[in-house]
C-alpha positions as CSV (number, residue, x, y, z in Angstrom):
1,X,6.1,15.3,-5.9
2,X,2.3,15.3,-6.4
3,X,2.3,11.6,-7.0
4,X,4.2,11.0,-3.7
5,X,1.7,13.1,-1.8
6,X,-1.2,11.3,-3.4
7,X,0.3,7.9,-2.5
8,X,0.8,8.8,1.1
9,X,-2.8,10.2,1.2
10,X,-4.1,6.9,-0.1
11,X,-2.2,5.0,2.6
12,X,-3.7,7.2,5.2
13,X,-7.2,6.7,3.8
14,X,-6.7,2.9,3.6
15,X,-5.5,2.6,7.2
16,X,-8.2,5.0,8.5
17,X,-10.9,3.1,6.6
18,X,-9.5,-0.2,8.0
19,X,-9.7,1.2,11.5
20,X,-13.3,2.2,11.2
21,X,-14.3,-0.9,9.4
22,X,-12.8,-3.3,12.0
23,X,-14.3,-1.3,14.8
24,X,-17.7,-1.2,13.0
25,X,-17.7,-4.9,12.4
26,X,-16.9,-5.6,16.0
27,X,-19.5,-3.1,17.3
28,X,-22.4,-4.4,15.2
29,X,-21.7,-8.2,15.2
30,X,-20.1,-9.0,18.5
31,X,-21.0,-8.3,22.2
32,X,-18.8,-6.3,24.5
33,X,-16.9,-7.3,27.6
34,X,-18.1,-5.8,30.9
35,X,-14.5,-5.7,32.2
36,X,-11.9,-4.4,29.7
37,X,-8.3,-5.4,30.0
38,X,-6.8,-1.9,29.3
39,X,-3.2,-3.1,29.7
40,X,-3.4,-5.6,26.8
41,X,-5.6,-3.2,24.8
42,X,-3.0,-0.4,25.0
43,X,0.0,-2.7,24.5
44,X,-1.5,-4.4,21.4
45,X,-2.7,-1.0,20.0
46,X,0.8,0.4,20.4
47,X,2.2,-2.6,18.4
48,X,-0.3,-2.1,15.7
49,X,0.8,1.6,15.5
50,X,4.4,0.5,15.2
51,X,3.4,-1.7,12.2
52,X,1.7,1.4,10.7
53,X,4.8,3.5,11.3
54,X,6.9,0.9,9.5
55,X,4.4,0.9,6.6
56,X,4.7,4.7,6.3
57,X,8.4,4.7,6.7
58,X,8.9,2.6,3.5
59,X,6.9,4.9,1.3
60,X,10.0,6.5,-0.3
61,X,10.9,3.0,-1.6
62,X,7.6,2.3,-3.4
63,X,9.3,2.0,-6.8
64,X,11.6,-0.8,-5.5
65,X,10.8,-4.4,-6.0
66,X,10.7,-5.2,-2.2
67,X,8.1,-2.5,-1.5
68,X,4.9,-4.4,-2.3
69,X,5.5,-7.6,-0.2
70,X,6.9,-5.5,2.7
71,X,4.1,-3.0,2.6
72,X,1.5,-5.8,2.5
73,X,3.3,-7.5,5.4
74,X,3.3,-4.4,7.6
75,X,-0.4,-3.7,6.7
76,X,-1.4,-7.3,7.7
77,X,0.6,-7.0,10.9
78,X,-1.2,-3.8,11.7
79,X,-4.6,-5.5,11.1
80,X,-3.7,-8.5,13.2
81,X,-2.6,-6.5,16.2
82,X,-5.4,-4.0,15.9
83,X,-8.0,-6.7,15.9
84,X,-6.1,-8.3,18.9
85,X,-6.3,-5.0,20.7
86,X,-10.1,-4.5,20.3
87,X,-10.4,-8.2,21.2
88,X,-10.1,-6.8,24.7
89,X,-13.3,-4.8,24.2
90,X,-15.4,-7.2,22.0
91,X,-16.1,-10.9,22.4
92,X,-15.0,-12.1,19.0
93,X,-15.9,-15.5,17.7
94,X,-13.3,-18.2,17.4
95,X,-13.5,-18.2,13.6
96,X,-13.2,-14.4,13.4
97,X,-10.2,-14.5,15.7
98,X,-8.4,-17.2,13.8
99,X,-8.8,-15.5,10.5
100,X,-8.3,-11.9,11.5
101,X,-5.6,-12.4,14.1
102,X,-3.8,-15.7,13.6
103,X,-3.9,-16.3,9.9
104,X,-3.3,-12.6,9.2
105,X,-0.3,-12.6,11.6
106,X,1.2,-15.6,9.9
107,X,0.7,-14.1,6.4
108,X,2.3,-10.8,7.6
109,X,5.4,-12.6,8.7
110,X,5.6,-14.5,5.3
111,X,5.3,-11.2,3.3
112,X,7.8,-9.4,5.6
113,X,10.3,-12.2,5.3
114,X,10.2,-12.2,1.5
115,X,10.1,-8.4,1.3
116,X,13.1,-8.1,3.6
117,X,15.0,-10.8,1.7
118,X,14.3,-8.9,-1.6
119,X,15.5,-5.7,0.1
120,X,18.7,-7.2,1.2
121,X,19.4,-8.7,-2.3
122,X,18.5,-5.3,-3.8
123,X,21.0,-3.4,-1.7
124,X,23.6,-6.1,-2.0
125,X,23.3,-5.7,-5.8
126,X,23.5,-1.9,-5.4
127,X,26.6,-2.2,-3.3
128,X,28.3,-4.3,-6.0
129,X,27.0,-2.3,-9.0
130,X,28.5,0.9,-10.5
131,X,25.8,3.5,-10.2
132,X,26.7,5.3,-13.5
133,X,27.1,2.4,-15.9
134,X,25.1,-0.3,-14.0
135,X,28.1,-2.6,-14.5
136,X,29.8,-4.7,-11.8
137,X,32.0,-2.3,-9.8
138,X,35.6,-2.8,-8.6
139,X,34.6,-4.8,-5.5
140,X,32.5,-7.3,-7.5
141,X,35.1,-7.6,-10.2
142,X,37.7,-8.5,-7.6
143,X,35.4,-11.2,-6.2
144,X,34.7,-12.6,-9.7
145,X,38.4,-12.6,-10.5
146,X,39.4,-14.4,-7.3
147,X,36.7,-17.0,-7.7
148,X,37.7,-17.5,-11.3
149,X,41.4,-17.9,-10.4
150,X,40.5,-20.5,-7.8
151,X,38.3,-22.3,-10.4
152,X,41.1,-22.2,-12.9
153,X,43.5,-23.7,-10.4
154,X,41.0,-26.6,-9.7
155,X,40.2,-27.3,-13.3
156,X,43.5,-26.3,-14.9
157,X,41.9,-23.8,-17.3
158,X,42.8,-20.3,-18.4
159,X,41.3,-16.9,-19.0
160,X,42.3,-13.5,-20.2
161,X,42.0,-10.2,-18.4
162,X,41.6,-7.1,-20.5
163,X,41.9,-3.5,-19.2
164,X,40.2,-0.9,-21.5
165,X,40.9,2.8,-21.1
166,X,39.2,5.5,-23.1
167,X,41.7,7.7,-24.9
168,X,41.9,11.4,-24.1
169,X,38.8,11.2,-21.9
170,X,40.0,14.2,-19.9
171,X,39.5,16.4,-23.0
172,X,35.9,15.3,-23.2
173,X,35.3,16.5,-19.6
174,X,37.2,19.7,-20.3
175,X,35.4,20.6,-23.5
176,X,31.9,19.2,-22.9
177,X,31.7,19.2,-19.1
178,X,31.5,16.3,-16.6
179,X,27.8,15.8,-17.1
180,X,28.2,14.9,-20.7
181,X,31.4,13.0,-19.8
182,X,29.3,10.8,-17.5
183,X,26.8,10.3,-20.4
184,X,29.6,9.2,-22.7
185,X,30.8,6.7,-20.1
186,X,27.3,5.3,-19.8
187,X,27.0,5.0,-23.6
188,X,30.5,3.5,-23.9
189,X,29.7,0.9,-21.3
190,X,26.4,0.1,-23.0
191,X,28.2,-0.3,-26.4
192,X,30.6,-2.9,-25.1
193,X,28.2,-4.6,-22.8
194,X,25.8,-5.2,-25.6
195,X,28.6,-6.9,-27.6
196,X,29.6,-9.3,-24.9
197,X,29.7,-13.1,-25.5
198,X,28.5,-15.7,-23.0
199,X,32.0,-16.3,-21.7
200,X,32.7,-12.5,-21.1
201,X,32.1,-10.3,-18.1
202,X,32.6,-6.5,-18.1
203,X,33.0,-4.2,-15.1
204,X,34.0,-0.6,-14.4
205,X,37.2,-0.3,-12.5
206,X,37.1,3.4,-12.0
207,X,37.1,6.7,-14.0
208,X,37.3,5.9,-17.7
209,X,38.9,2.5,-17.1
210,X,37.0,-0.8,-17.6
211,X,37.8,-4.4,-17.1
212,X,36.8,-7.3,-19.4
213,X,37.2,-10.9,-18.4
214,X,37.3,-13.5,-21.2
215,X,36.8,-17.0,-19.7
216,X,38.4,-20.0,-21.3
217,X,40.3,-17.7,-23.7
218,X,44.1,-17.6,-24.2
219,X,45.8,-14.2,-24.8
220,X,46.5,-14.9,-28.5
221,X,42.7,-15.5,-29.1
222,X,41.8,-12.5,-27.0
223,X,44.0,-10.2,-29.1
224,X,42.3,-11.3,-32.3
225,X,38.8,-11.0,-30.9
226,X,39.5,-7.5,-29.3
227,X,40.4,-6.1,-32.7
228,X,36.8,-6.2,-33.7
229,X,35.7,-4.4,-30.5
230,X,38.4,-1.8,-31.0
231,X,37.1,-1.0,-34.5
232,X,33.6,-0.9,-33.2
233,X,34.4,1.7,-30.6
234,X,36.4,3.7,-33.2
235,X,33.6,3.8,-35.7
236,X,30.7,4.3,-33.3
237,X,29.3,7.9,-33.2
238,X,28.4,8.7,-29.5
239,X,25.4,11.0,-29.9
240,X,25.0,12.7,-26.5
241,X,22.4,15.5,-26.3
242,X,22.6,16.3,-30.0
243,X,26.4,16.3,-29.9
244,X,28.4,13.7,-31.7
245,X,31.6,12.5,-30.0
246,X,34.1,10.0,-31.4
247,X,36.2,7.8,-29.1
248,X,39.0,5.4,-29.2
249,X,40.3,3.1,-26.5
250,X,43.5,1.4,-25.5
251,X,43.6,-2.3,-24.5
252,X,46.0,-4.2,-22.3
253,X,45.7,-8.0,-22.1
254,X,47.1,-10.6,-19.7
255,X,46.5,-14.3,-19.5
256,X,46.1,-16.3,-16.4
257,X,48.1,-19.5,-16.4
258,X,47.3,-22.2,-13.9
259,X,49.0,-21.7,-10.5
260,X,51.4,-19.1,-11.8
261,X,49.7,-15.8,-10.9
262,X,47.4,-14.2,-8.4
263,X,45.0,-11.3,-8.9
264,X,47.6,-8.6,-8.3
265,X,50.2,-9.9,-10.7
266,X,47.6,-10.6,-13.4
267,X,46.1,-7.1,-13.1
268,X,49.6,-5.5,-13.1
269,X,50.6,-7.3,-16.2
270,X,47.4,-6.1,-18.0
271,X,47.8,-2.6,-16.7
272,X,51.4,-2.4,-18.0
273,X,50.2,-3.7,-21.4
274,X,47.5,-1.0,-21.5
275,X,50.0,1.7,-20.8
276,X,52.2,0.2,-23.5
277,X,49.3,0.7,-25.9
278,X,48.9,4.3,-24.7
279,X,52.6,5.0,-25.2
280,X,52.6,3.4,-28.6
281,X,50.0,5.9,-30.0
282,X,46.7,4.8,-28.3
283,X,43.8,3.1,-30.0
284,X,45.8,-0.1,-29.8
285,X,45.8,-3.6,-28.2
286,X,48.8,-4.9,-26.4
């Protein structure tokens, strides 16, 4: 909280210092108009204040990657229009006007463009990322699957879809609470994600259910490779806030065969296989 207050105070000091500096430079180095165009002065001063308002409004996002270019863009926009407003009072030289108004204005648009672009990419990523595990969420997994299905149709290739469901996860929530349950999900996702190969993509489908896509992999190969992952999960001690929790997971696998399936039928097949693994005693691959 104190850091946020200090940061806002620094912004106020910088903009205030800029005001007085620009006015001081104009007052000491440039002559004044006898007739002041108050209409343009007020209009351009209001625009500079709008740029300041935008600069202050993005302060809550100062830790985001888009903050710095956007903040610099709004600051330069403020400088450009503020100099343009006092240009109605003082007779600025052409060189000063070009640098402080025109070049500064162009630079502000460049920084605002790249900052806004980064902001949009950032929020697009957030919209497609599971907040708890930082994995692709259901929406992104659907997109990846549909793109992959189309690619497989065009190239006559295959891939395997794996549904992974943590066994008895409800007991973890009931015994340890939902807070620790979320911690377990995060650690579980990290364990599998850190083991992924180049041809694999993992996402969170919902709850304790995850999806693993194995490109260019037939089901027979996937079943063999997943056995190593199943054992890794079974043997891994999940240490959450000084509590050790052991997990197992059930796996359901389906294989996409060129032009034979769509997303729904492929997912349904893997889902049925996963429930088969559950009904067979859990901690199995089907």
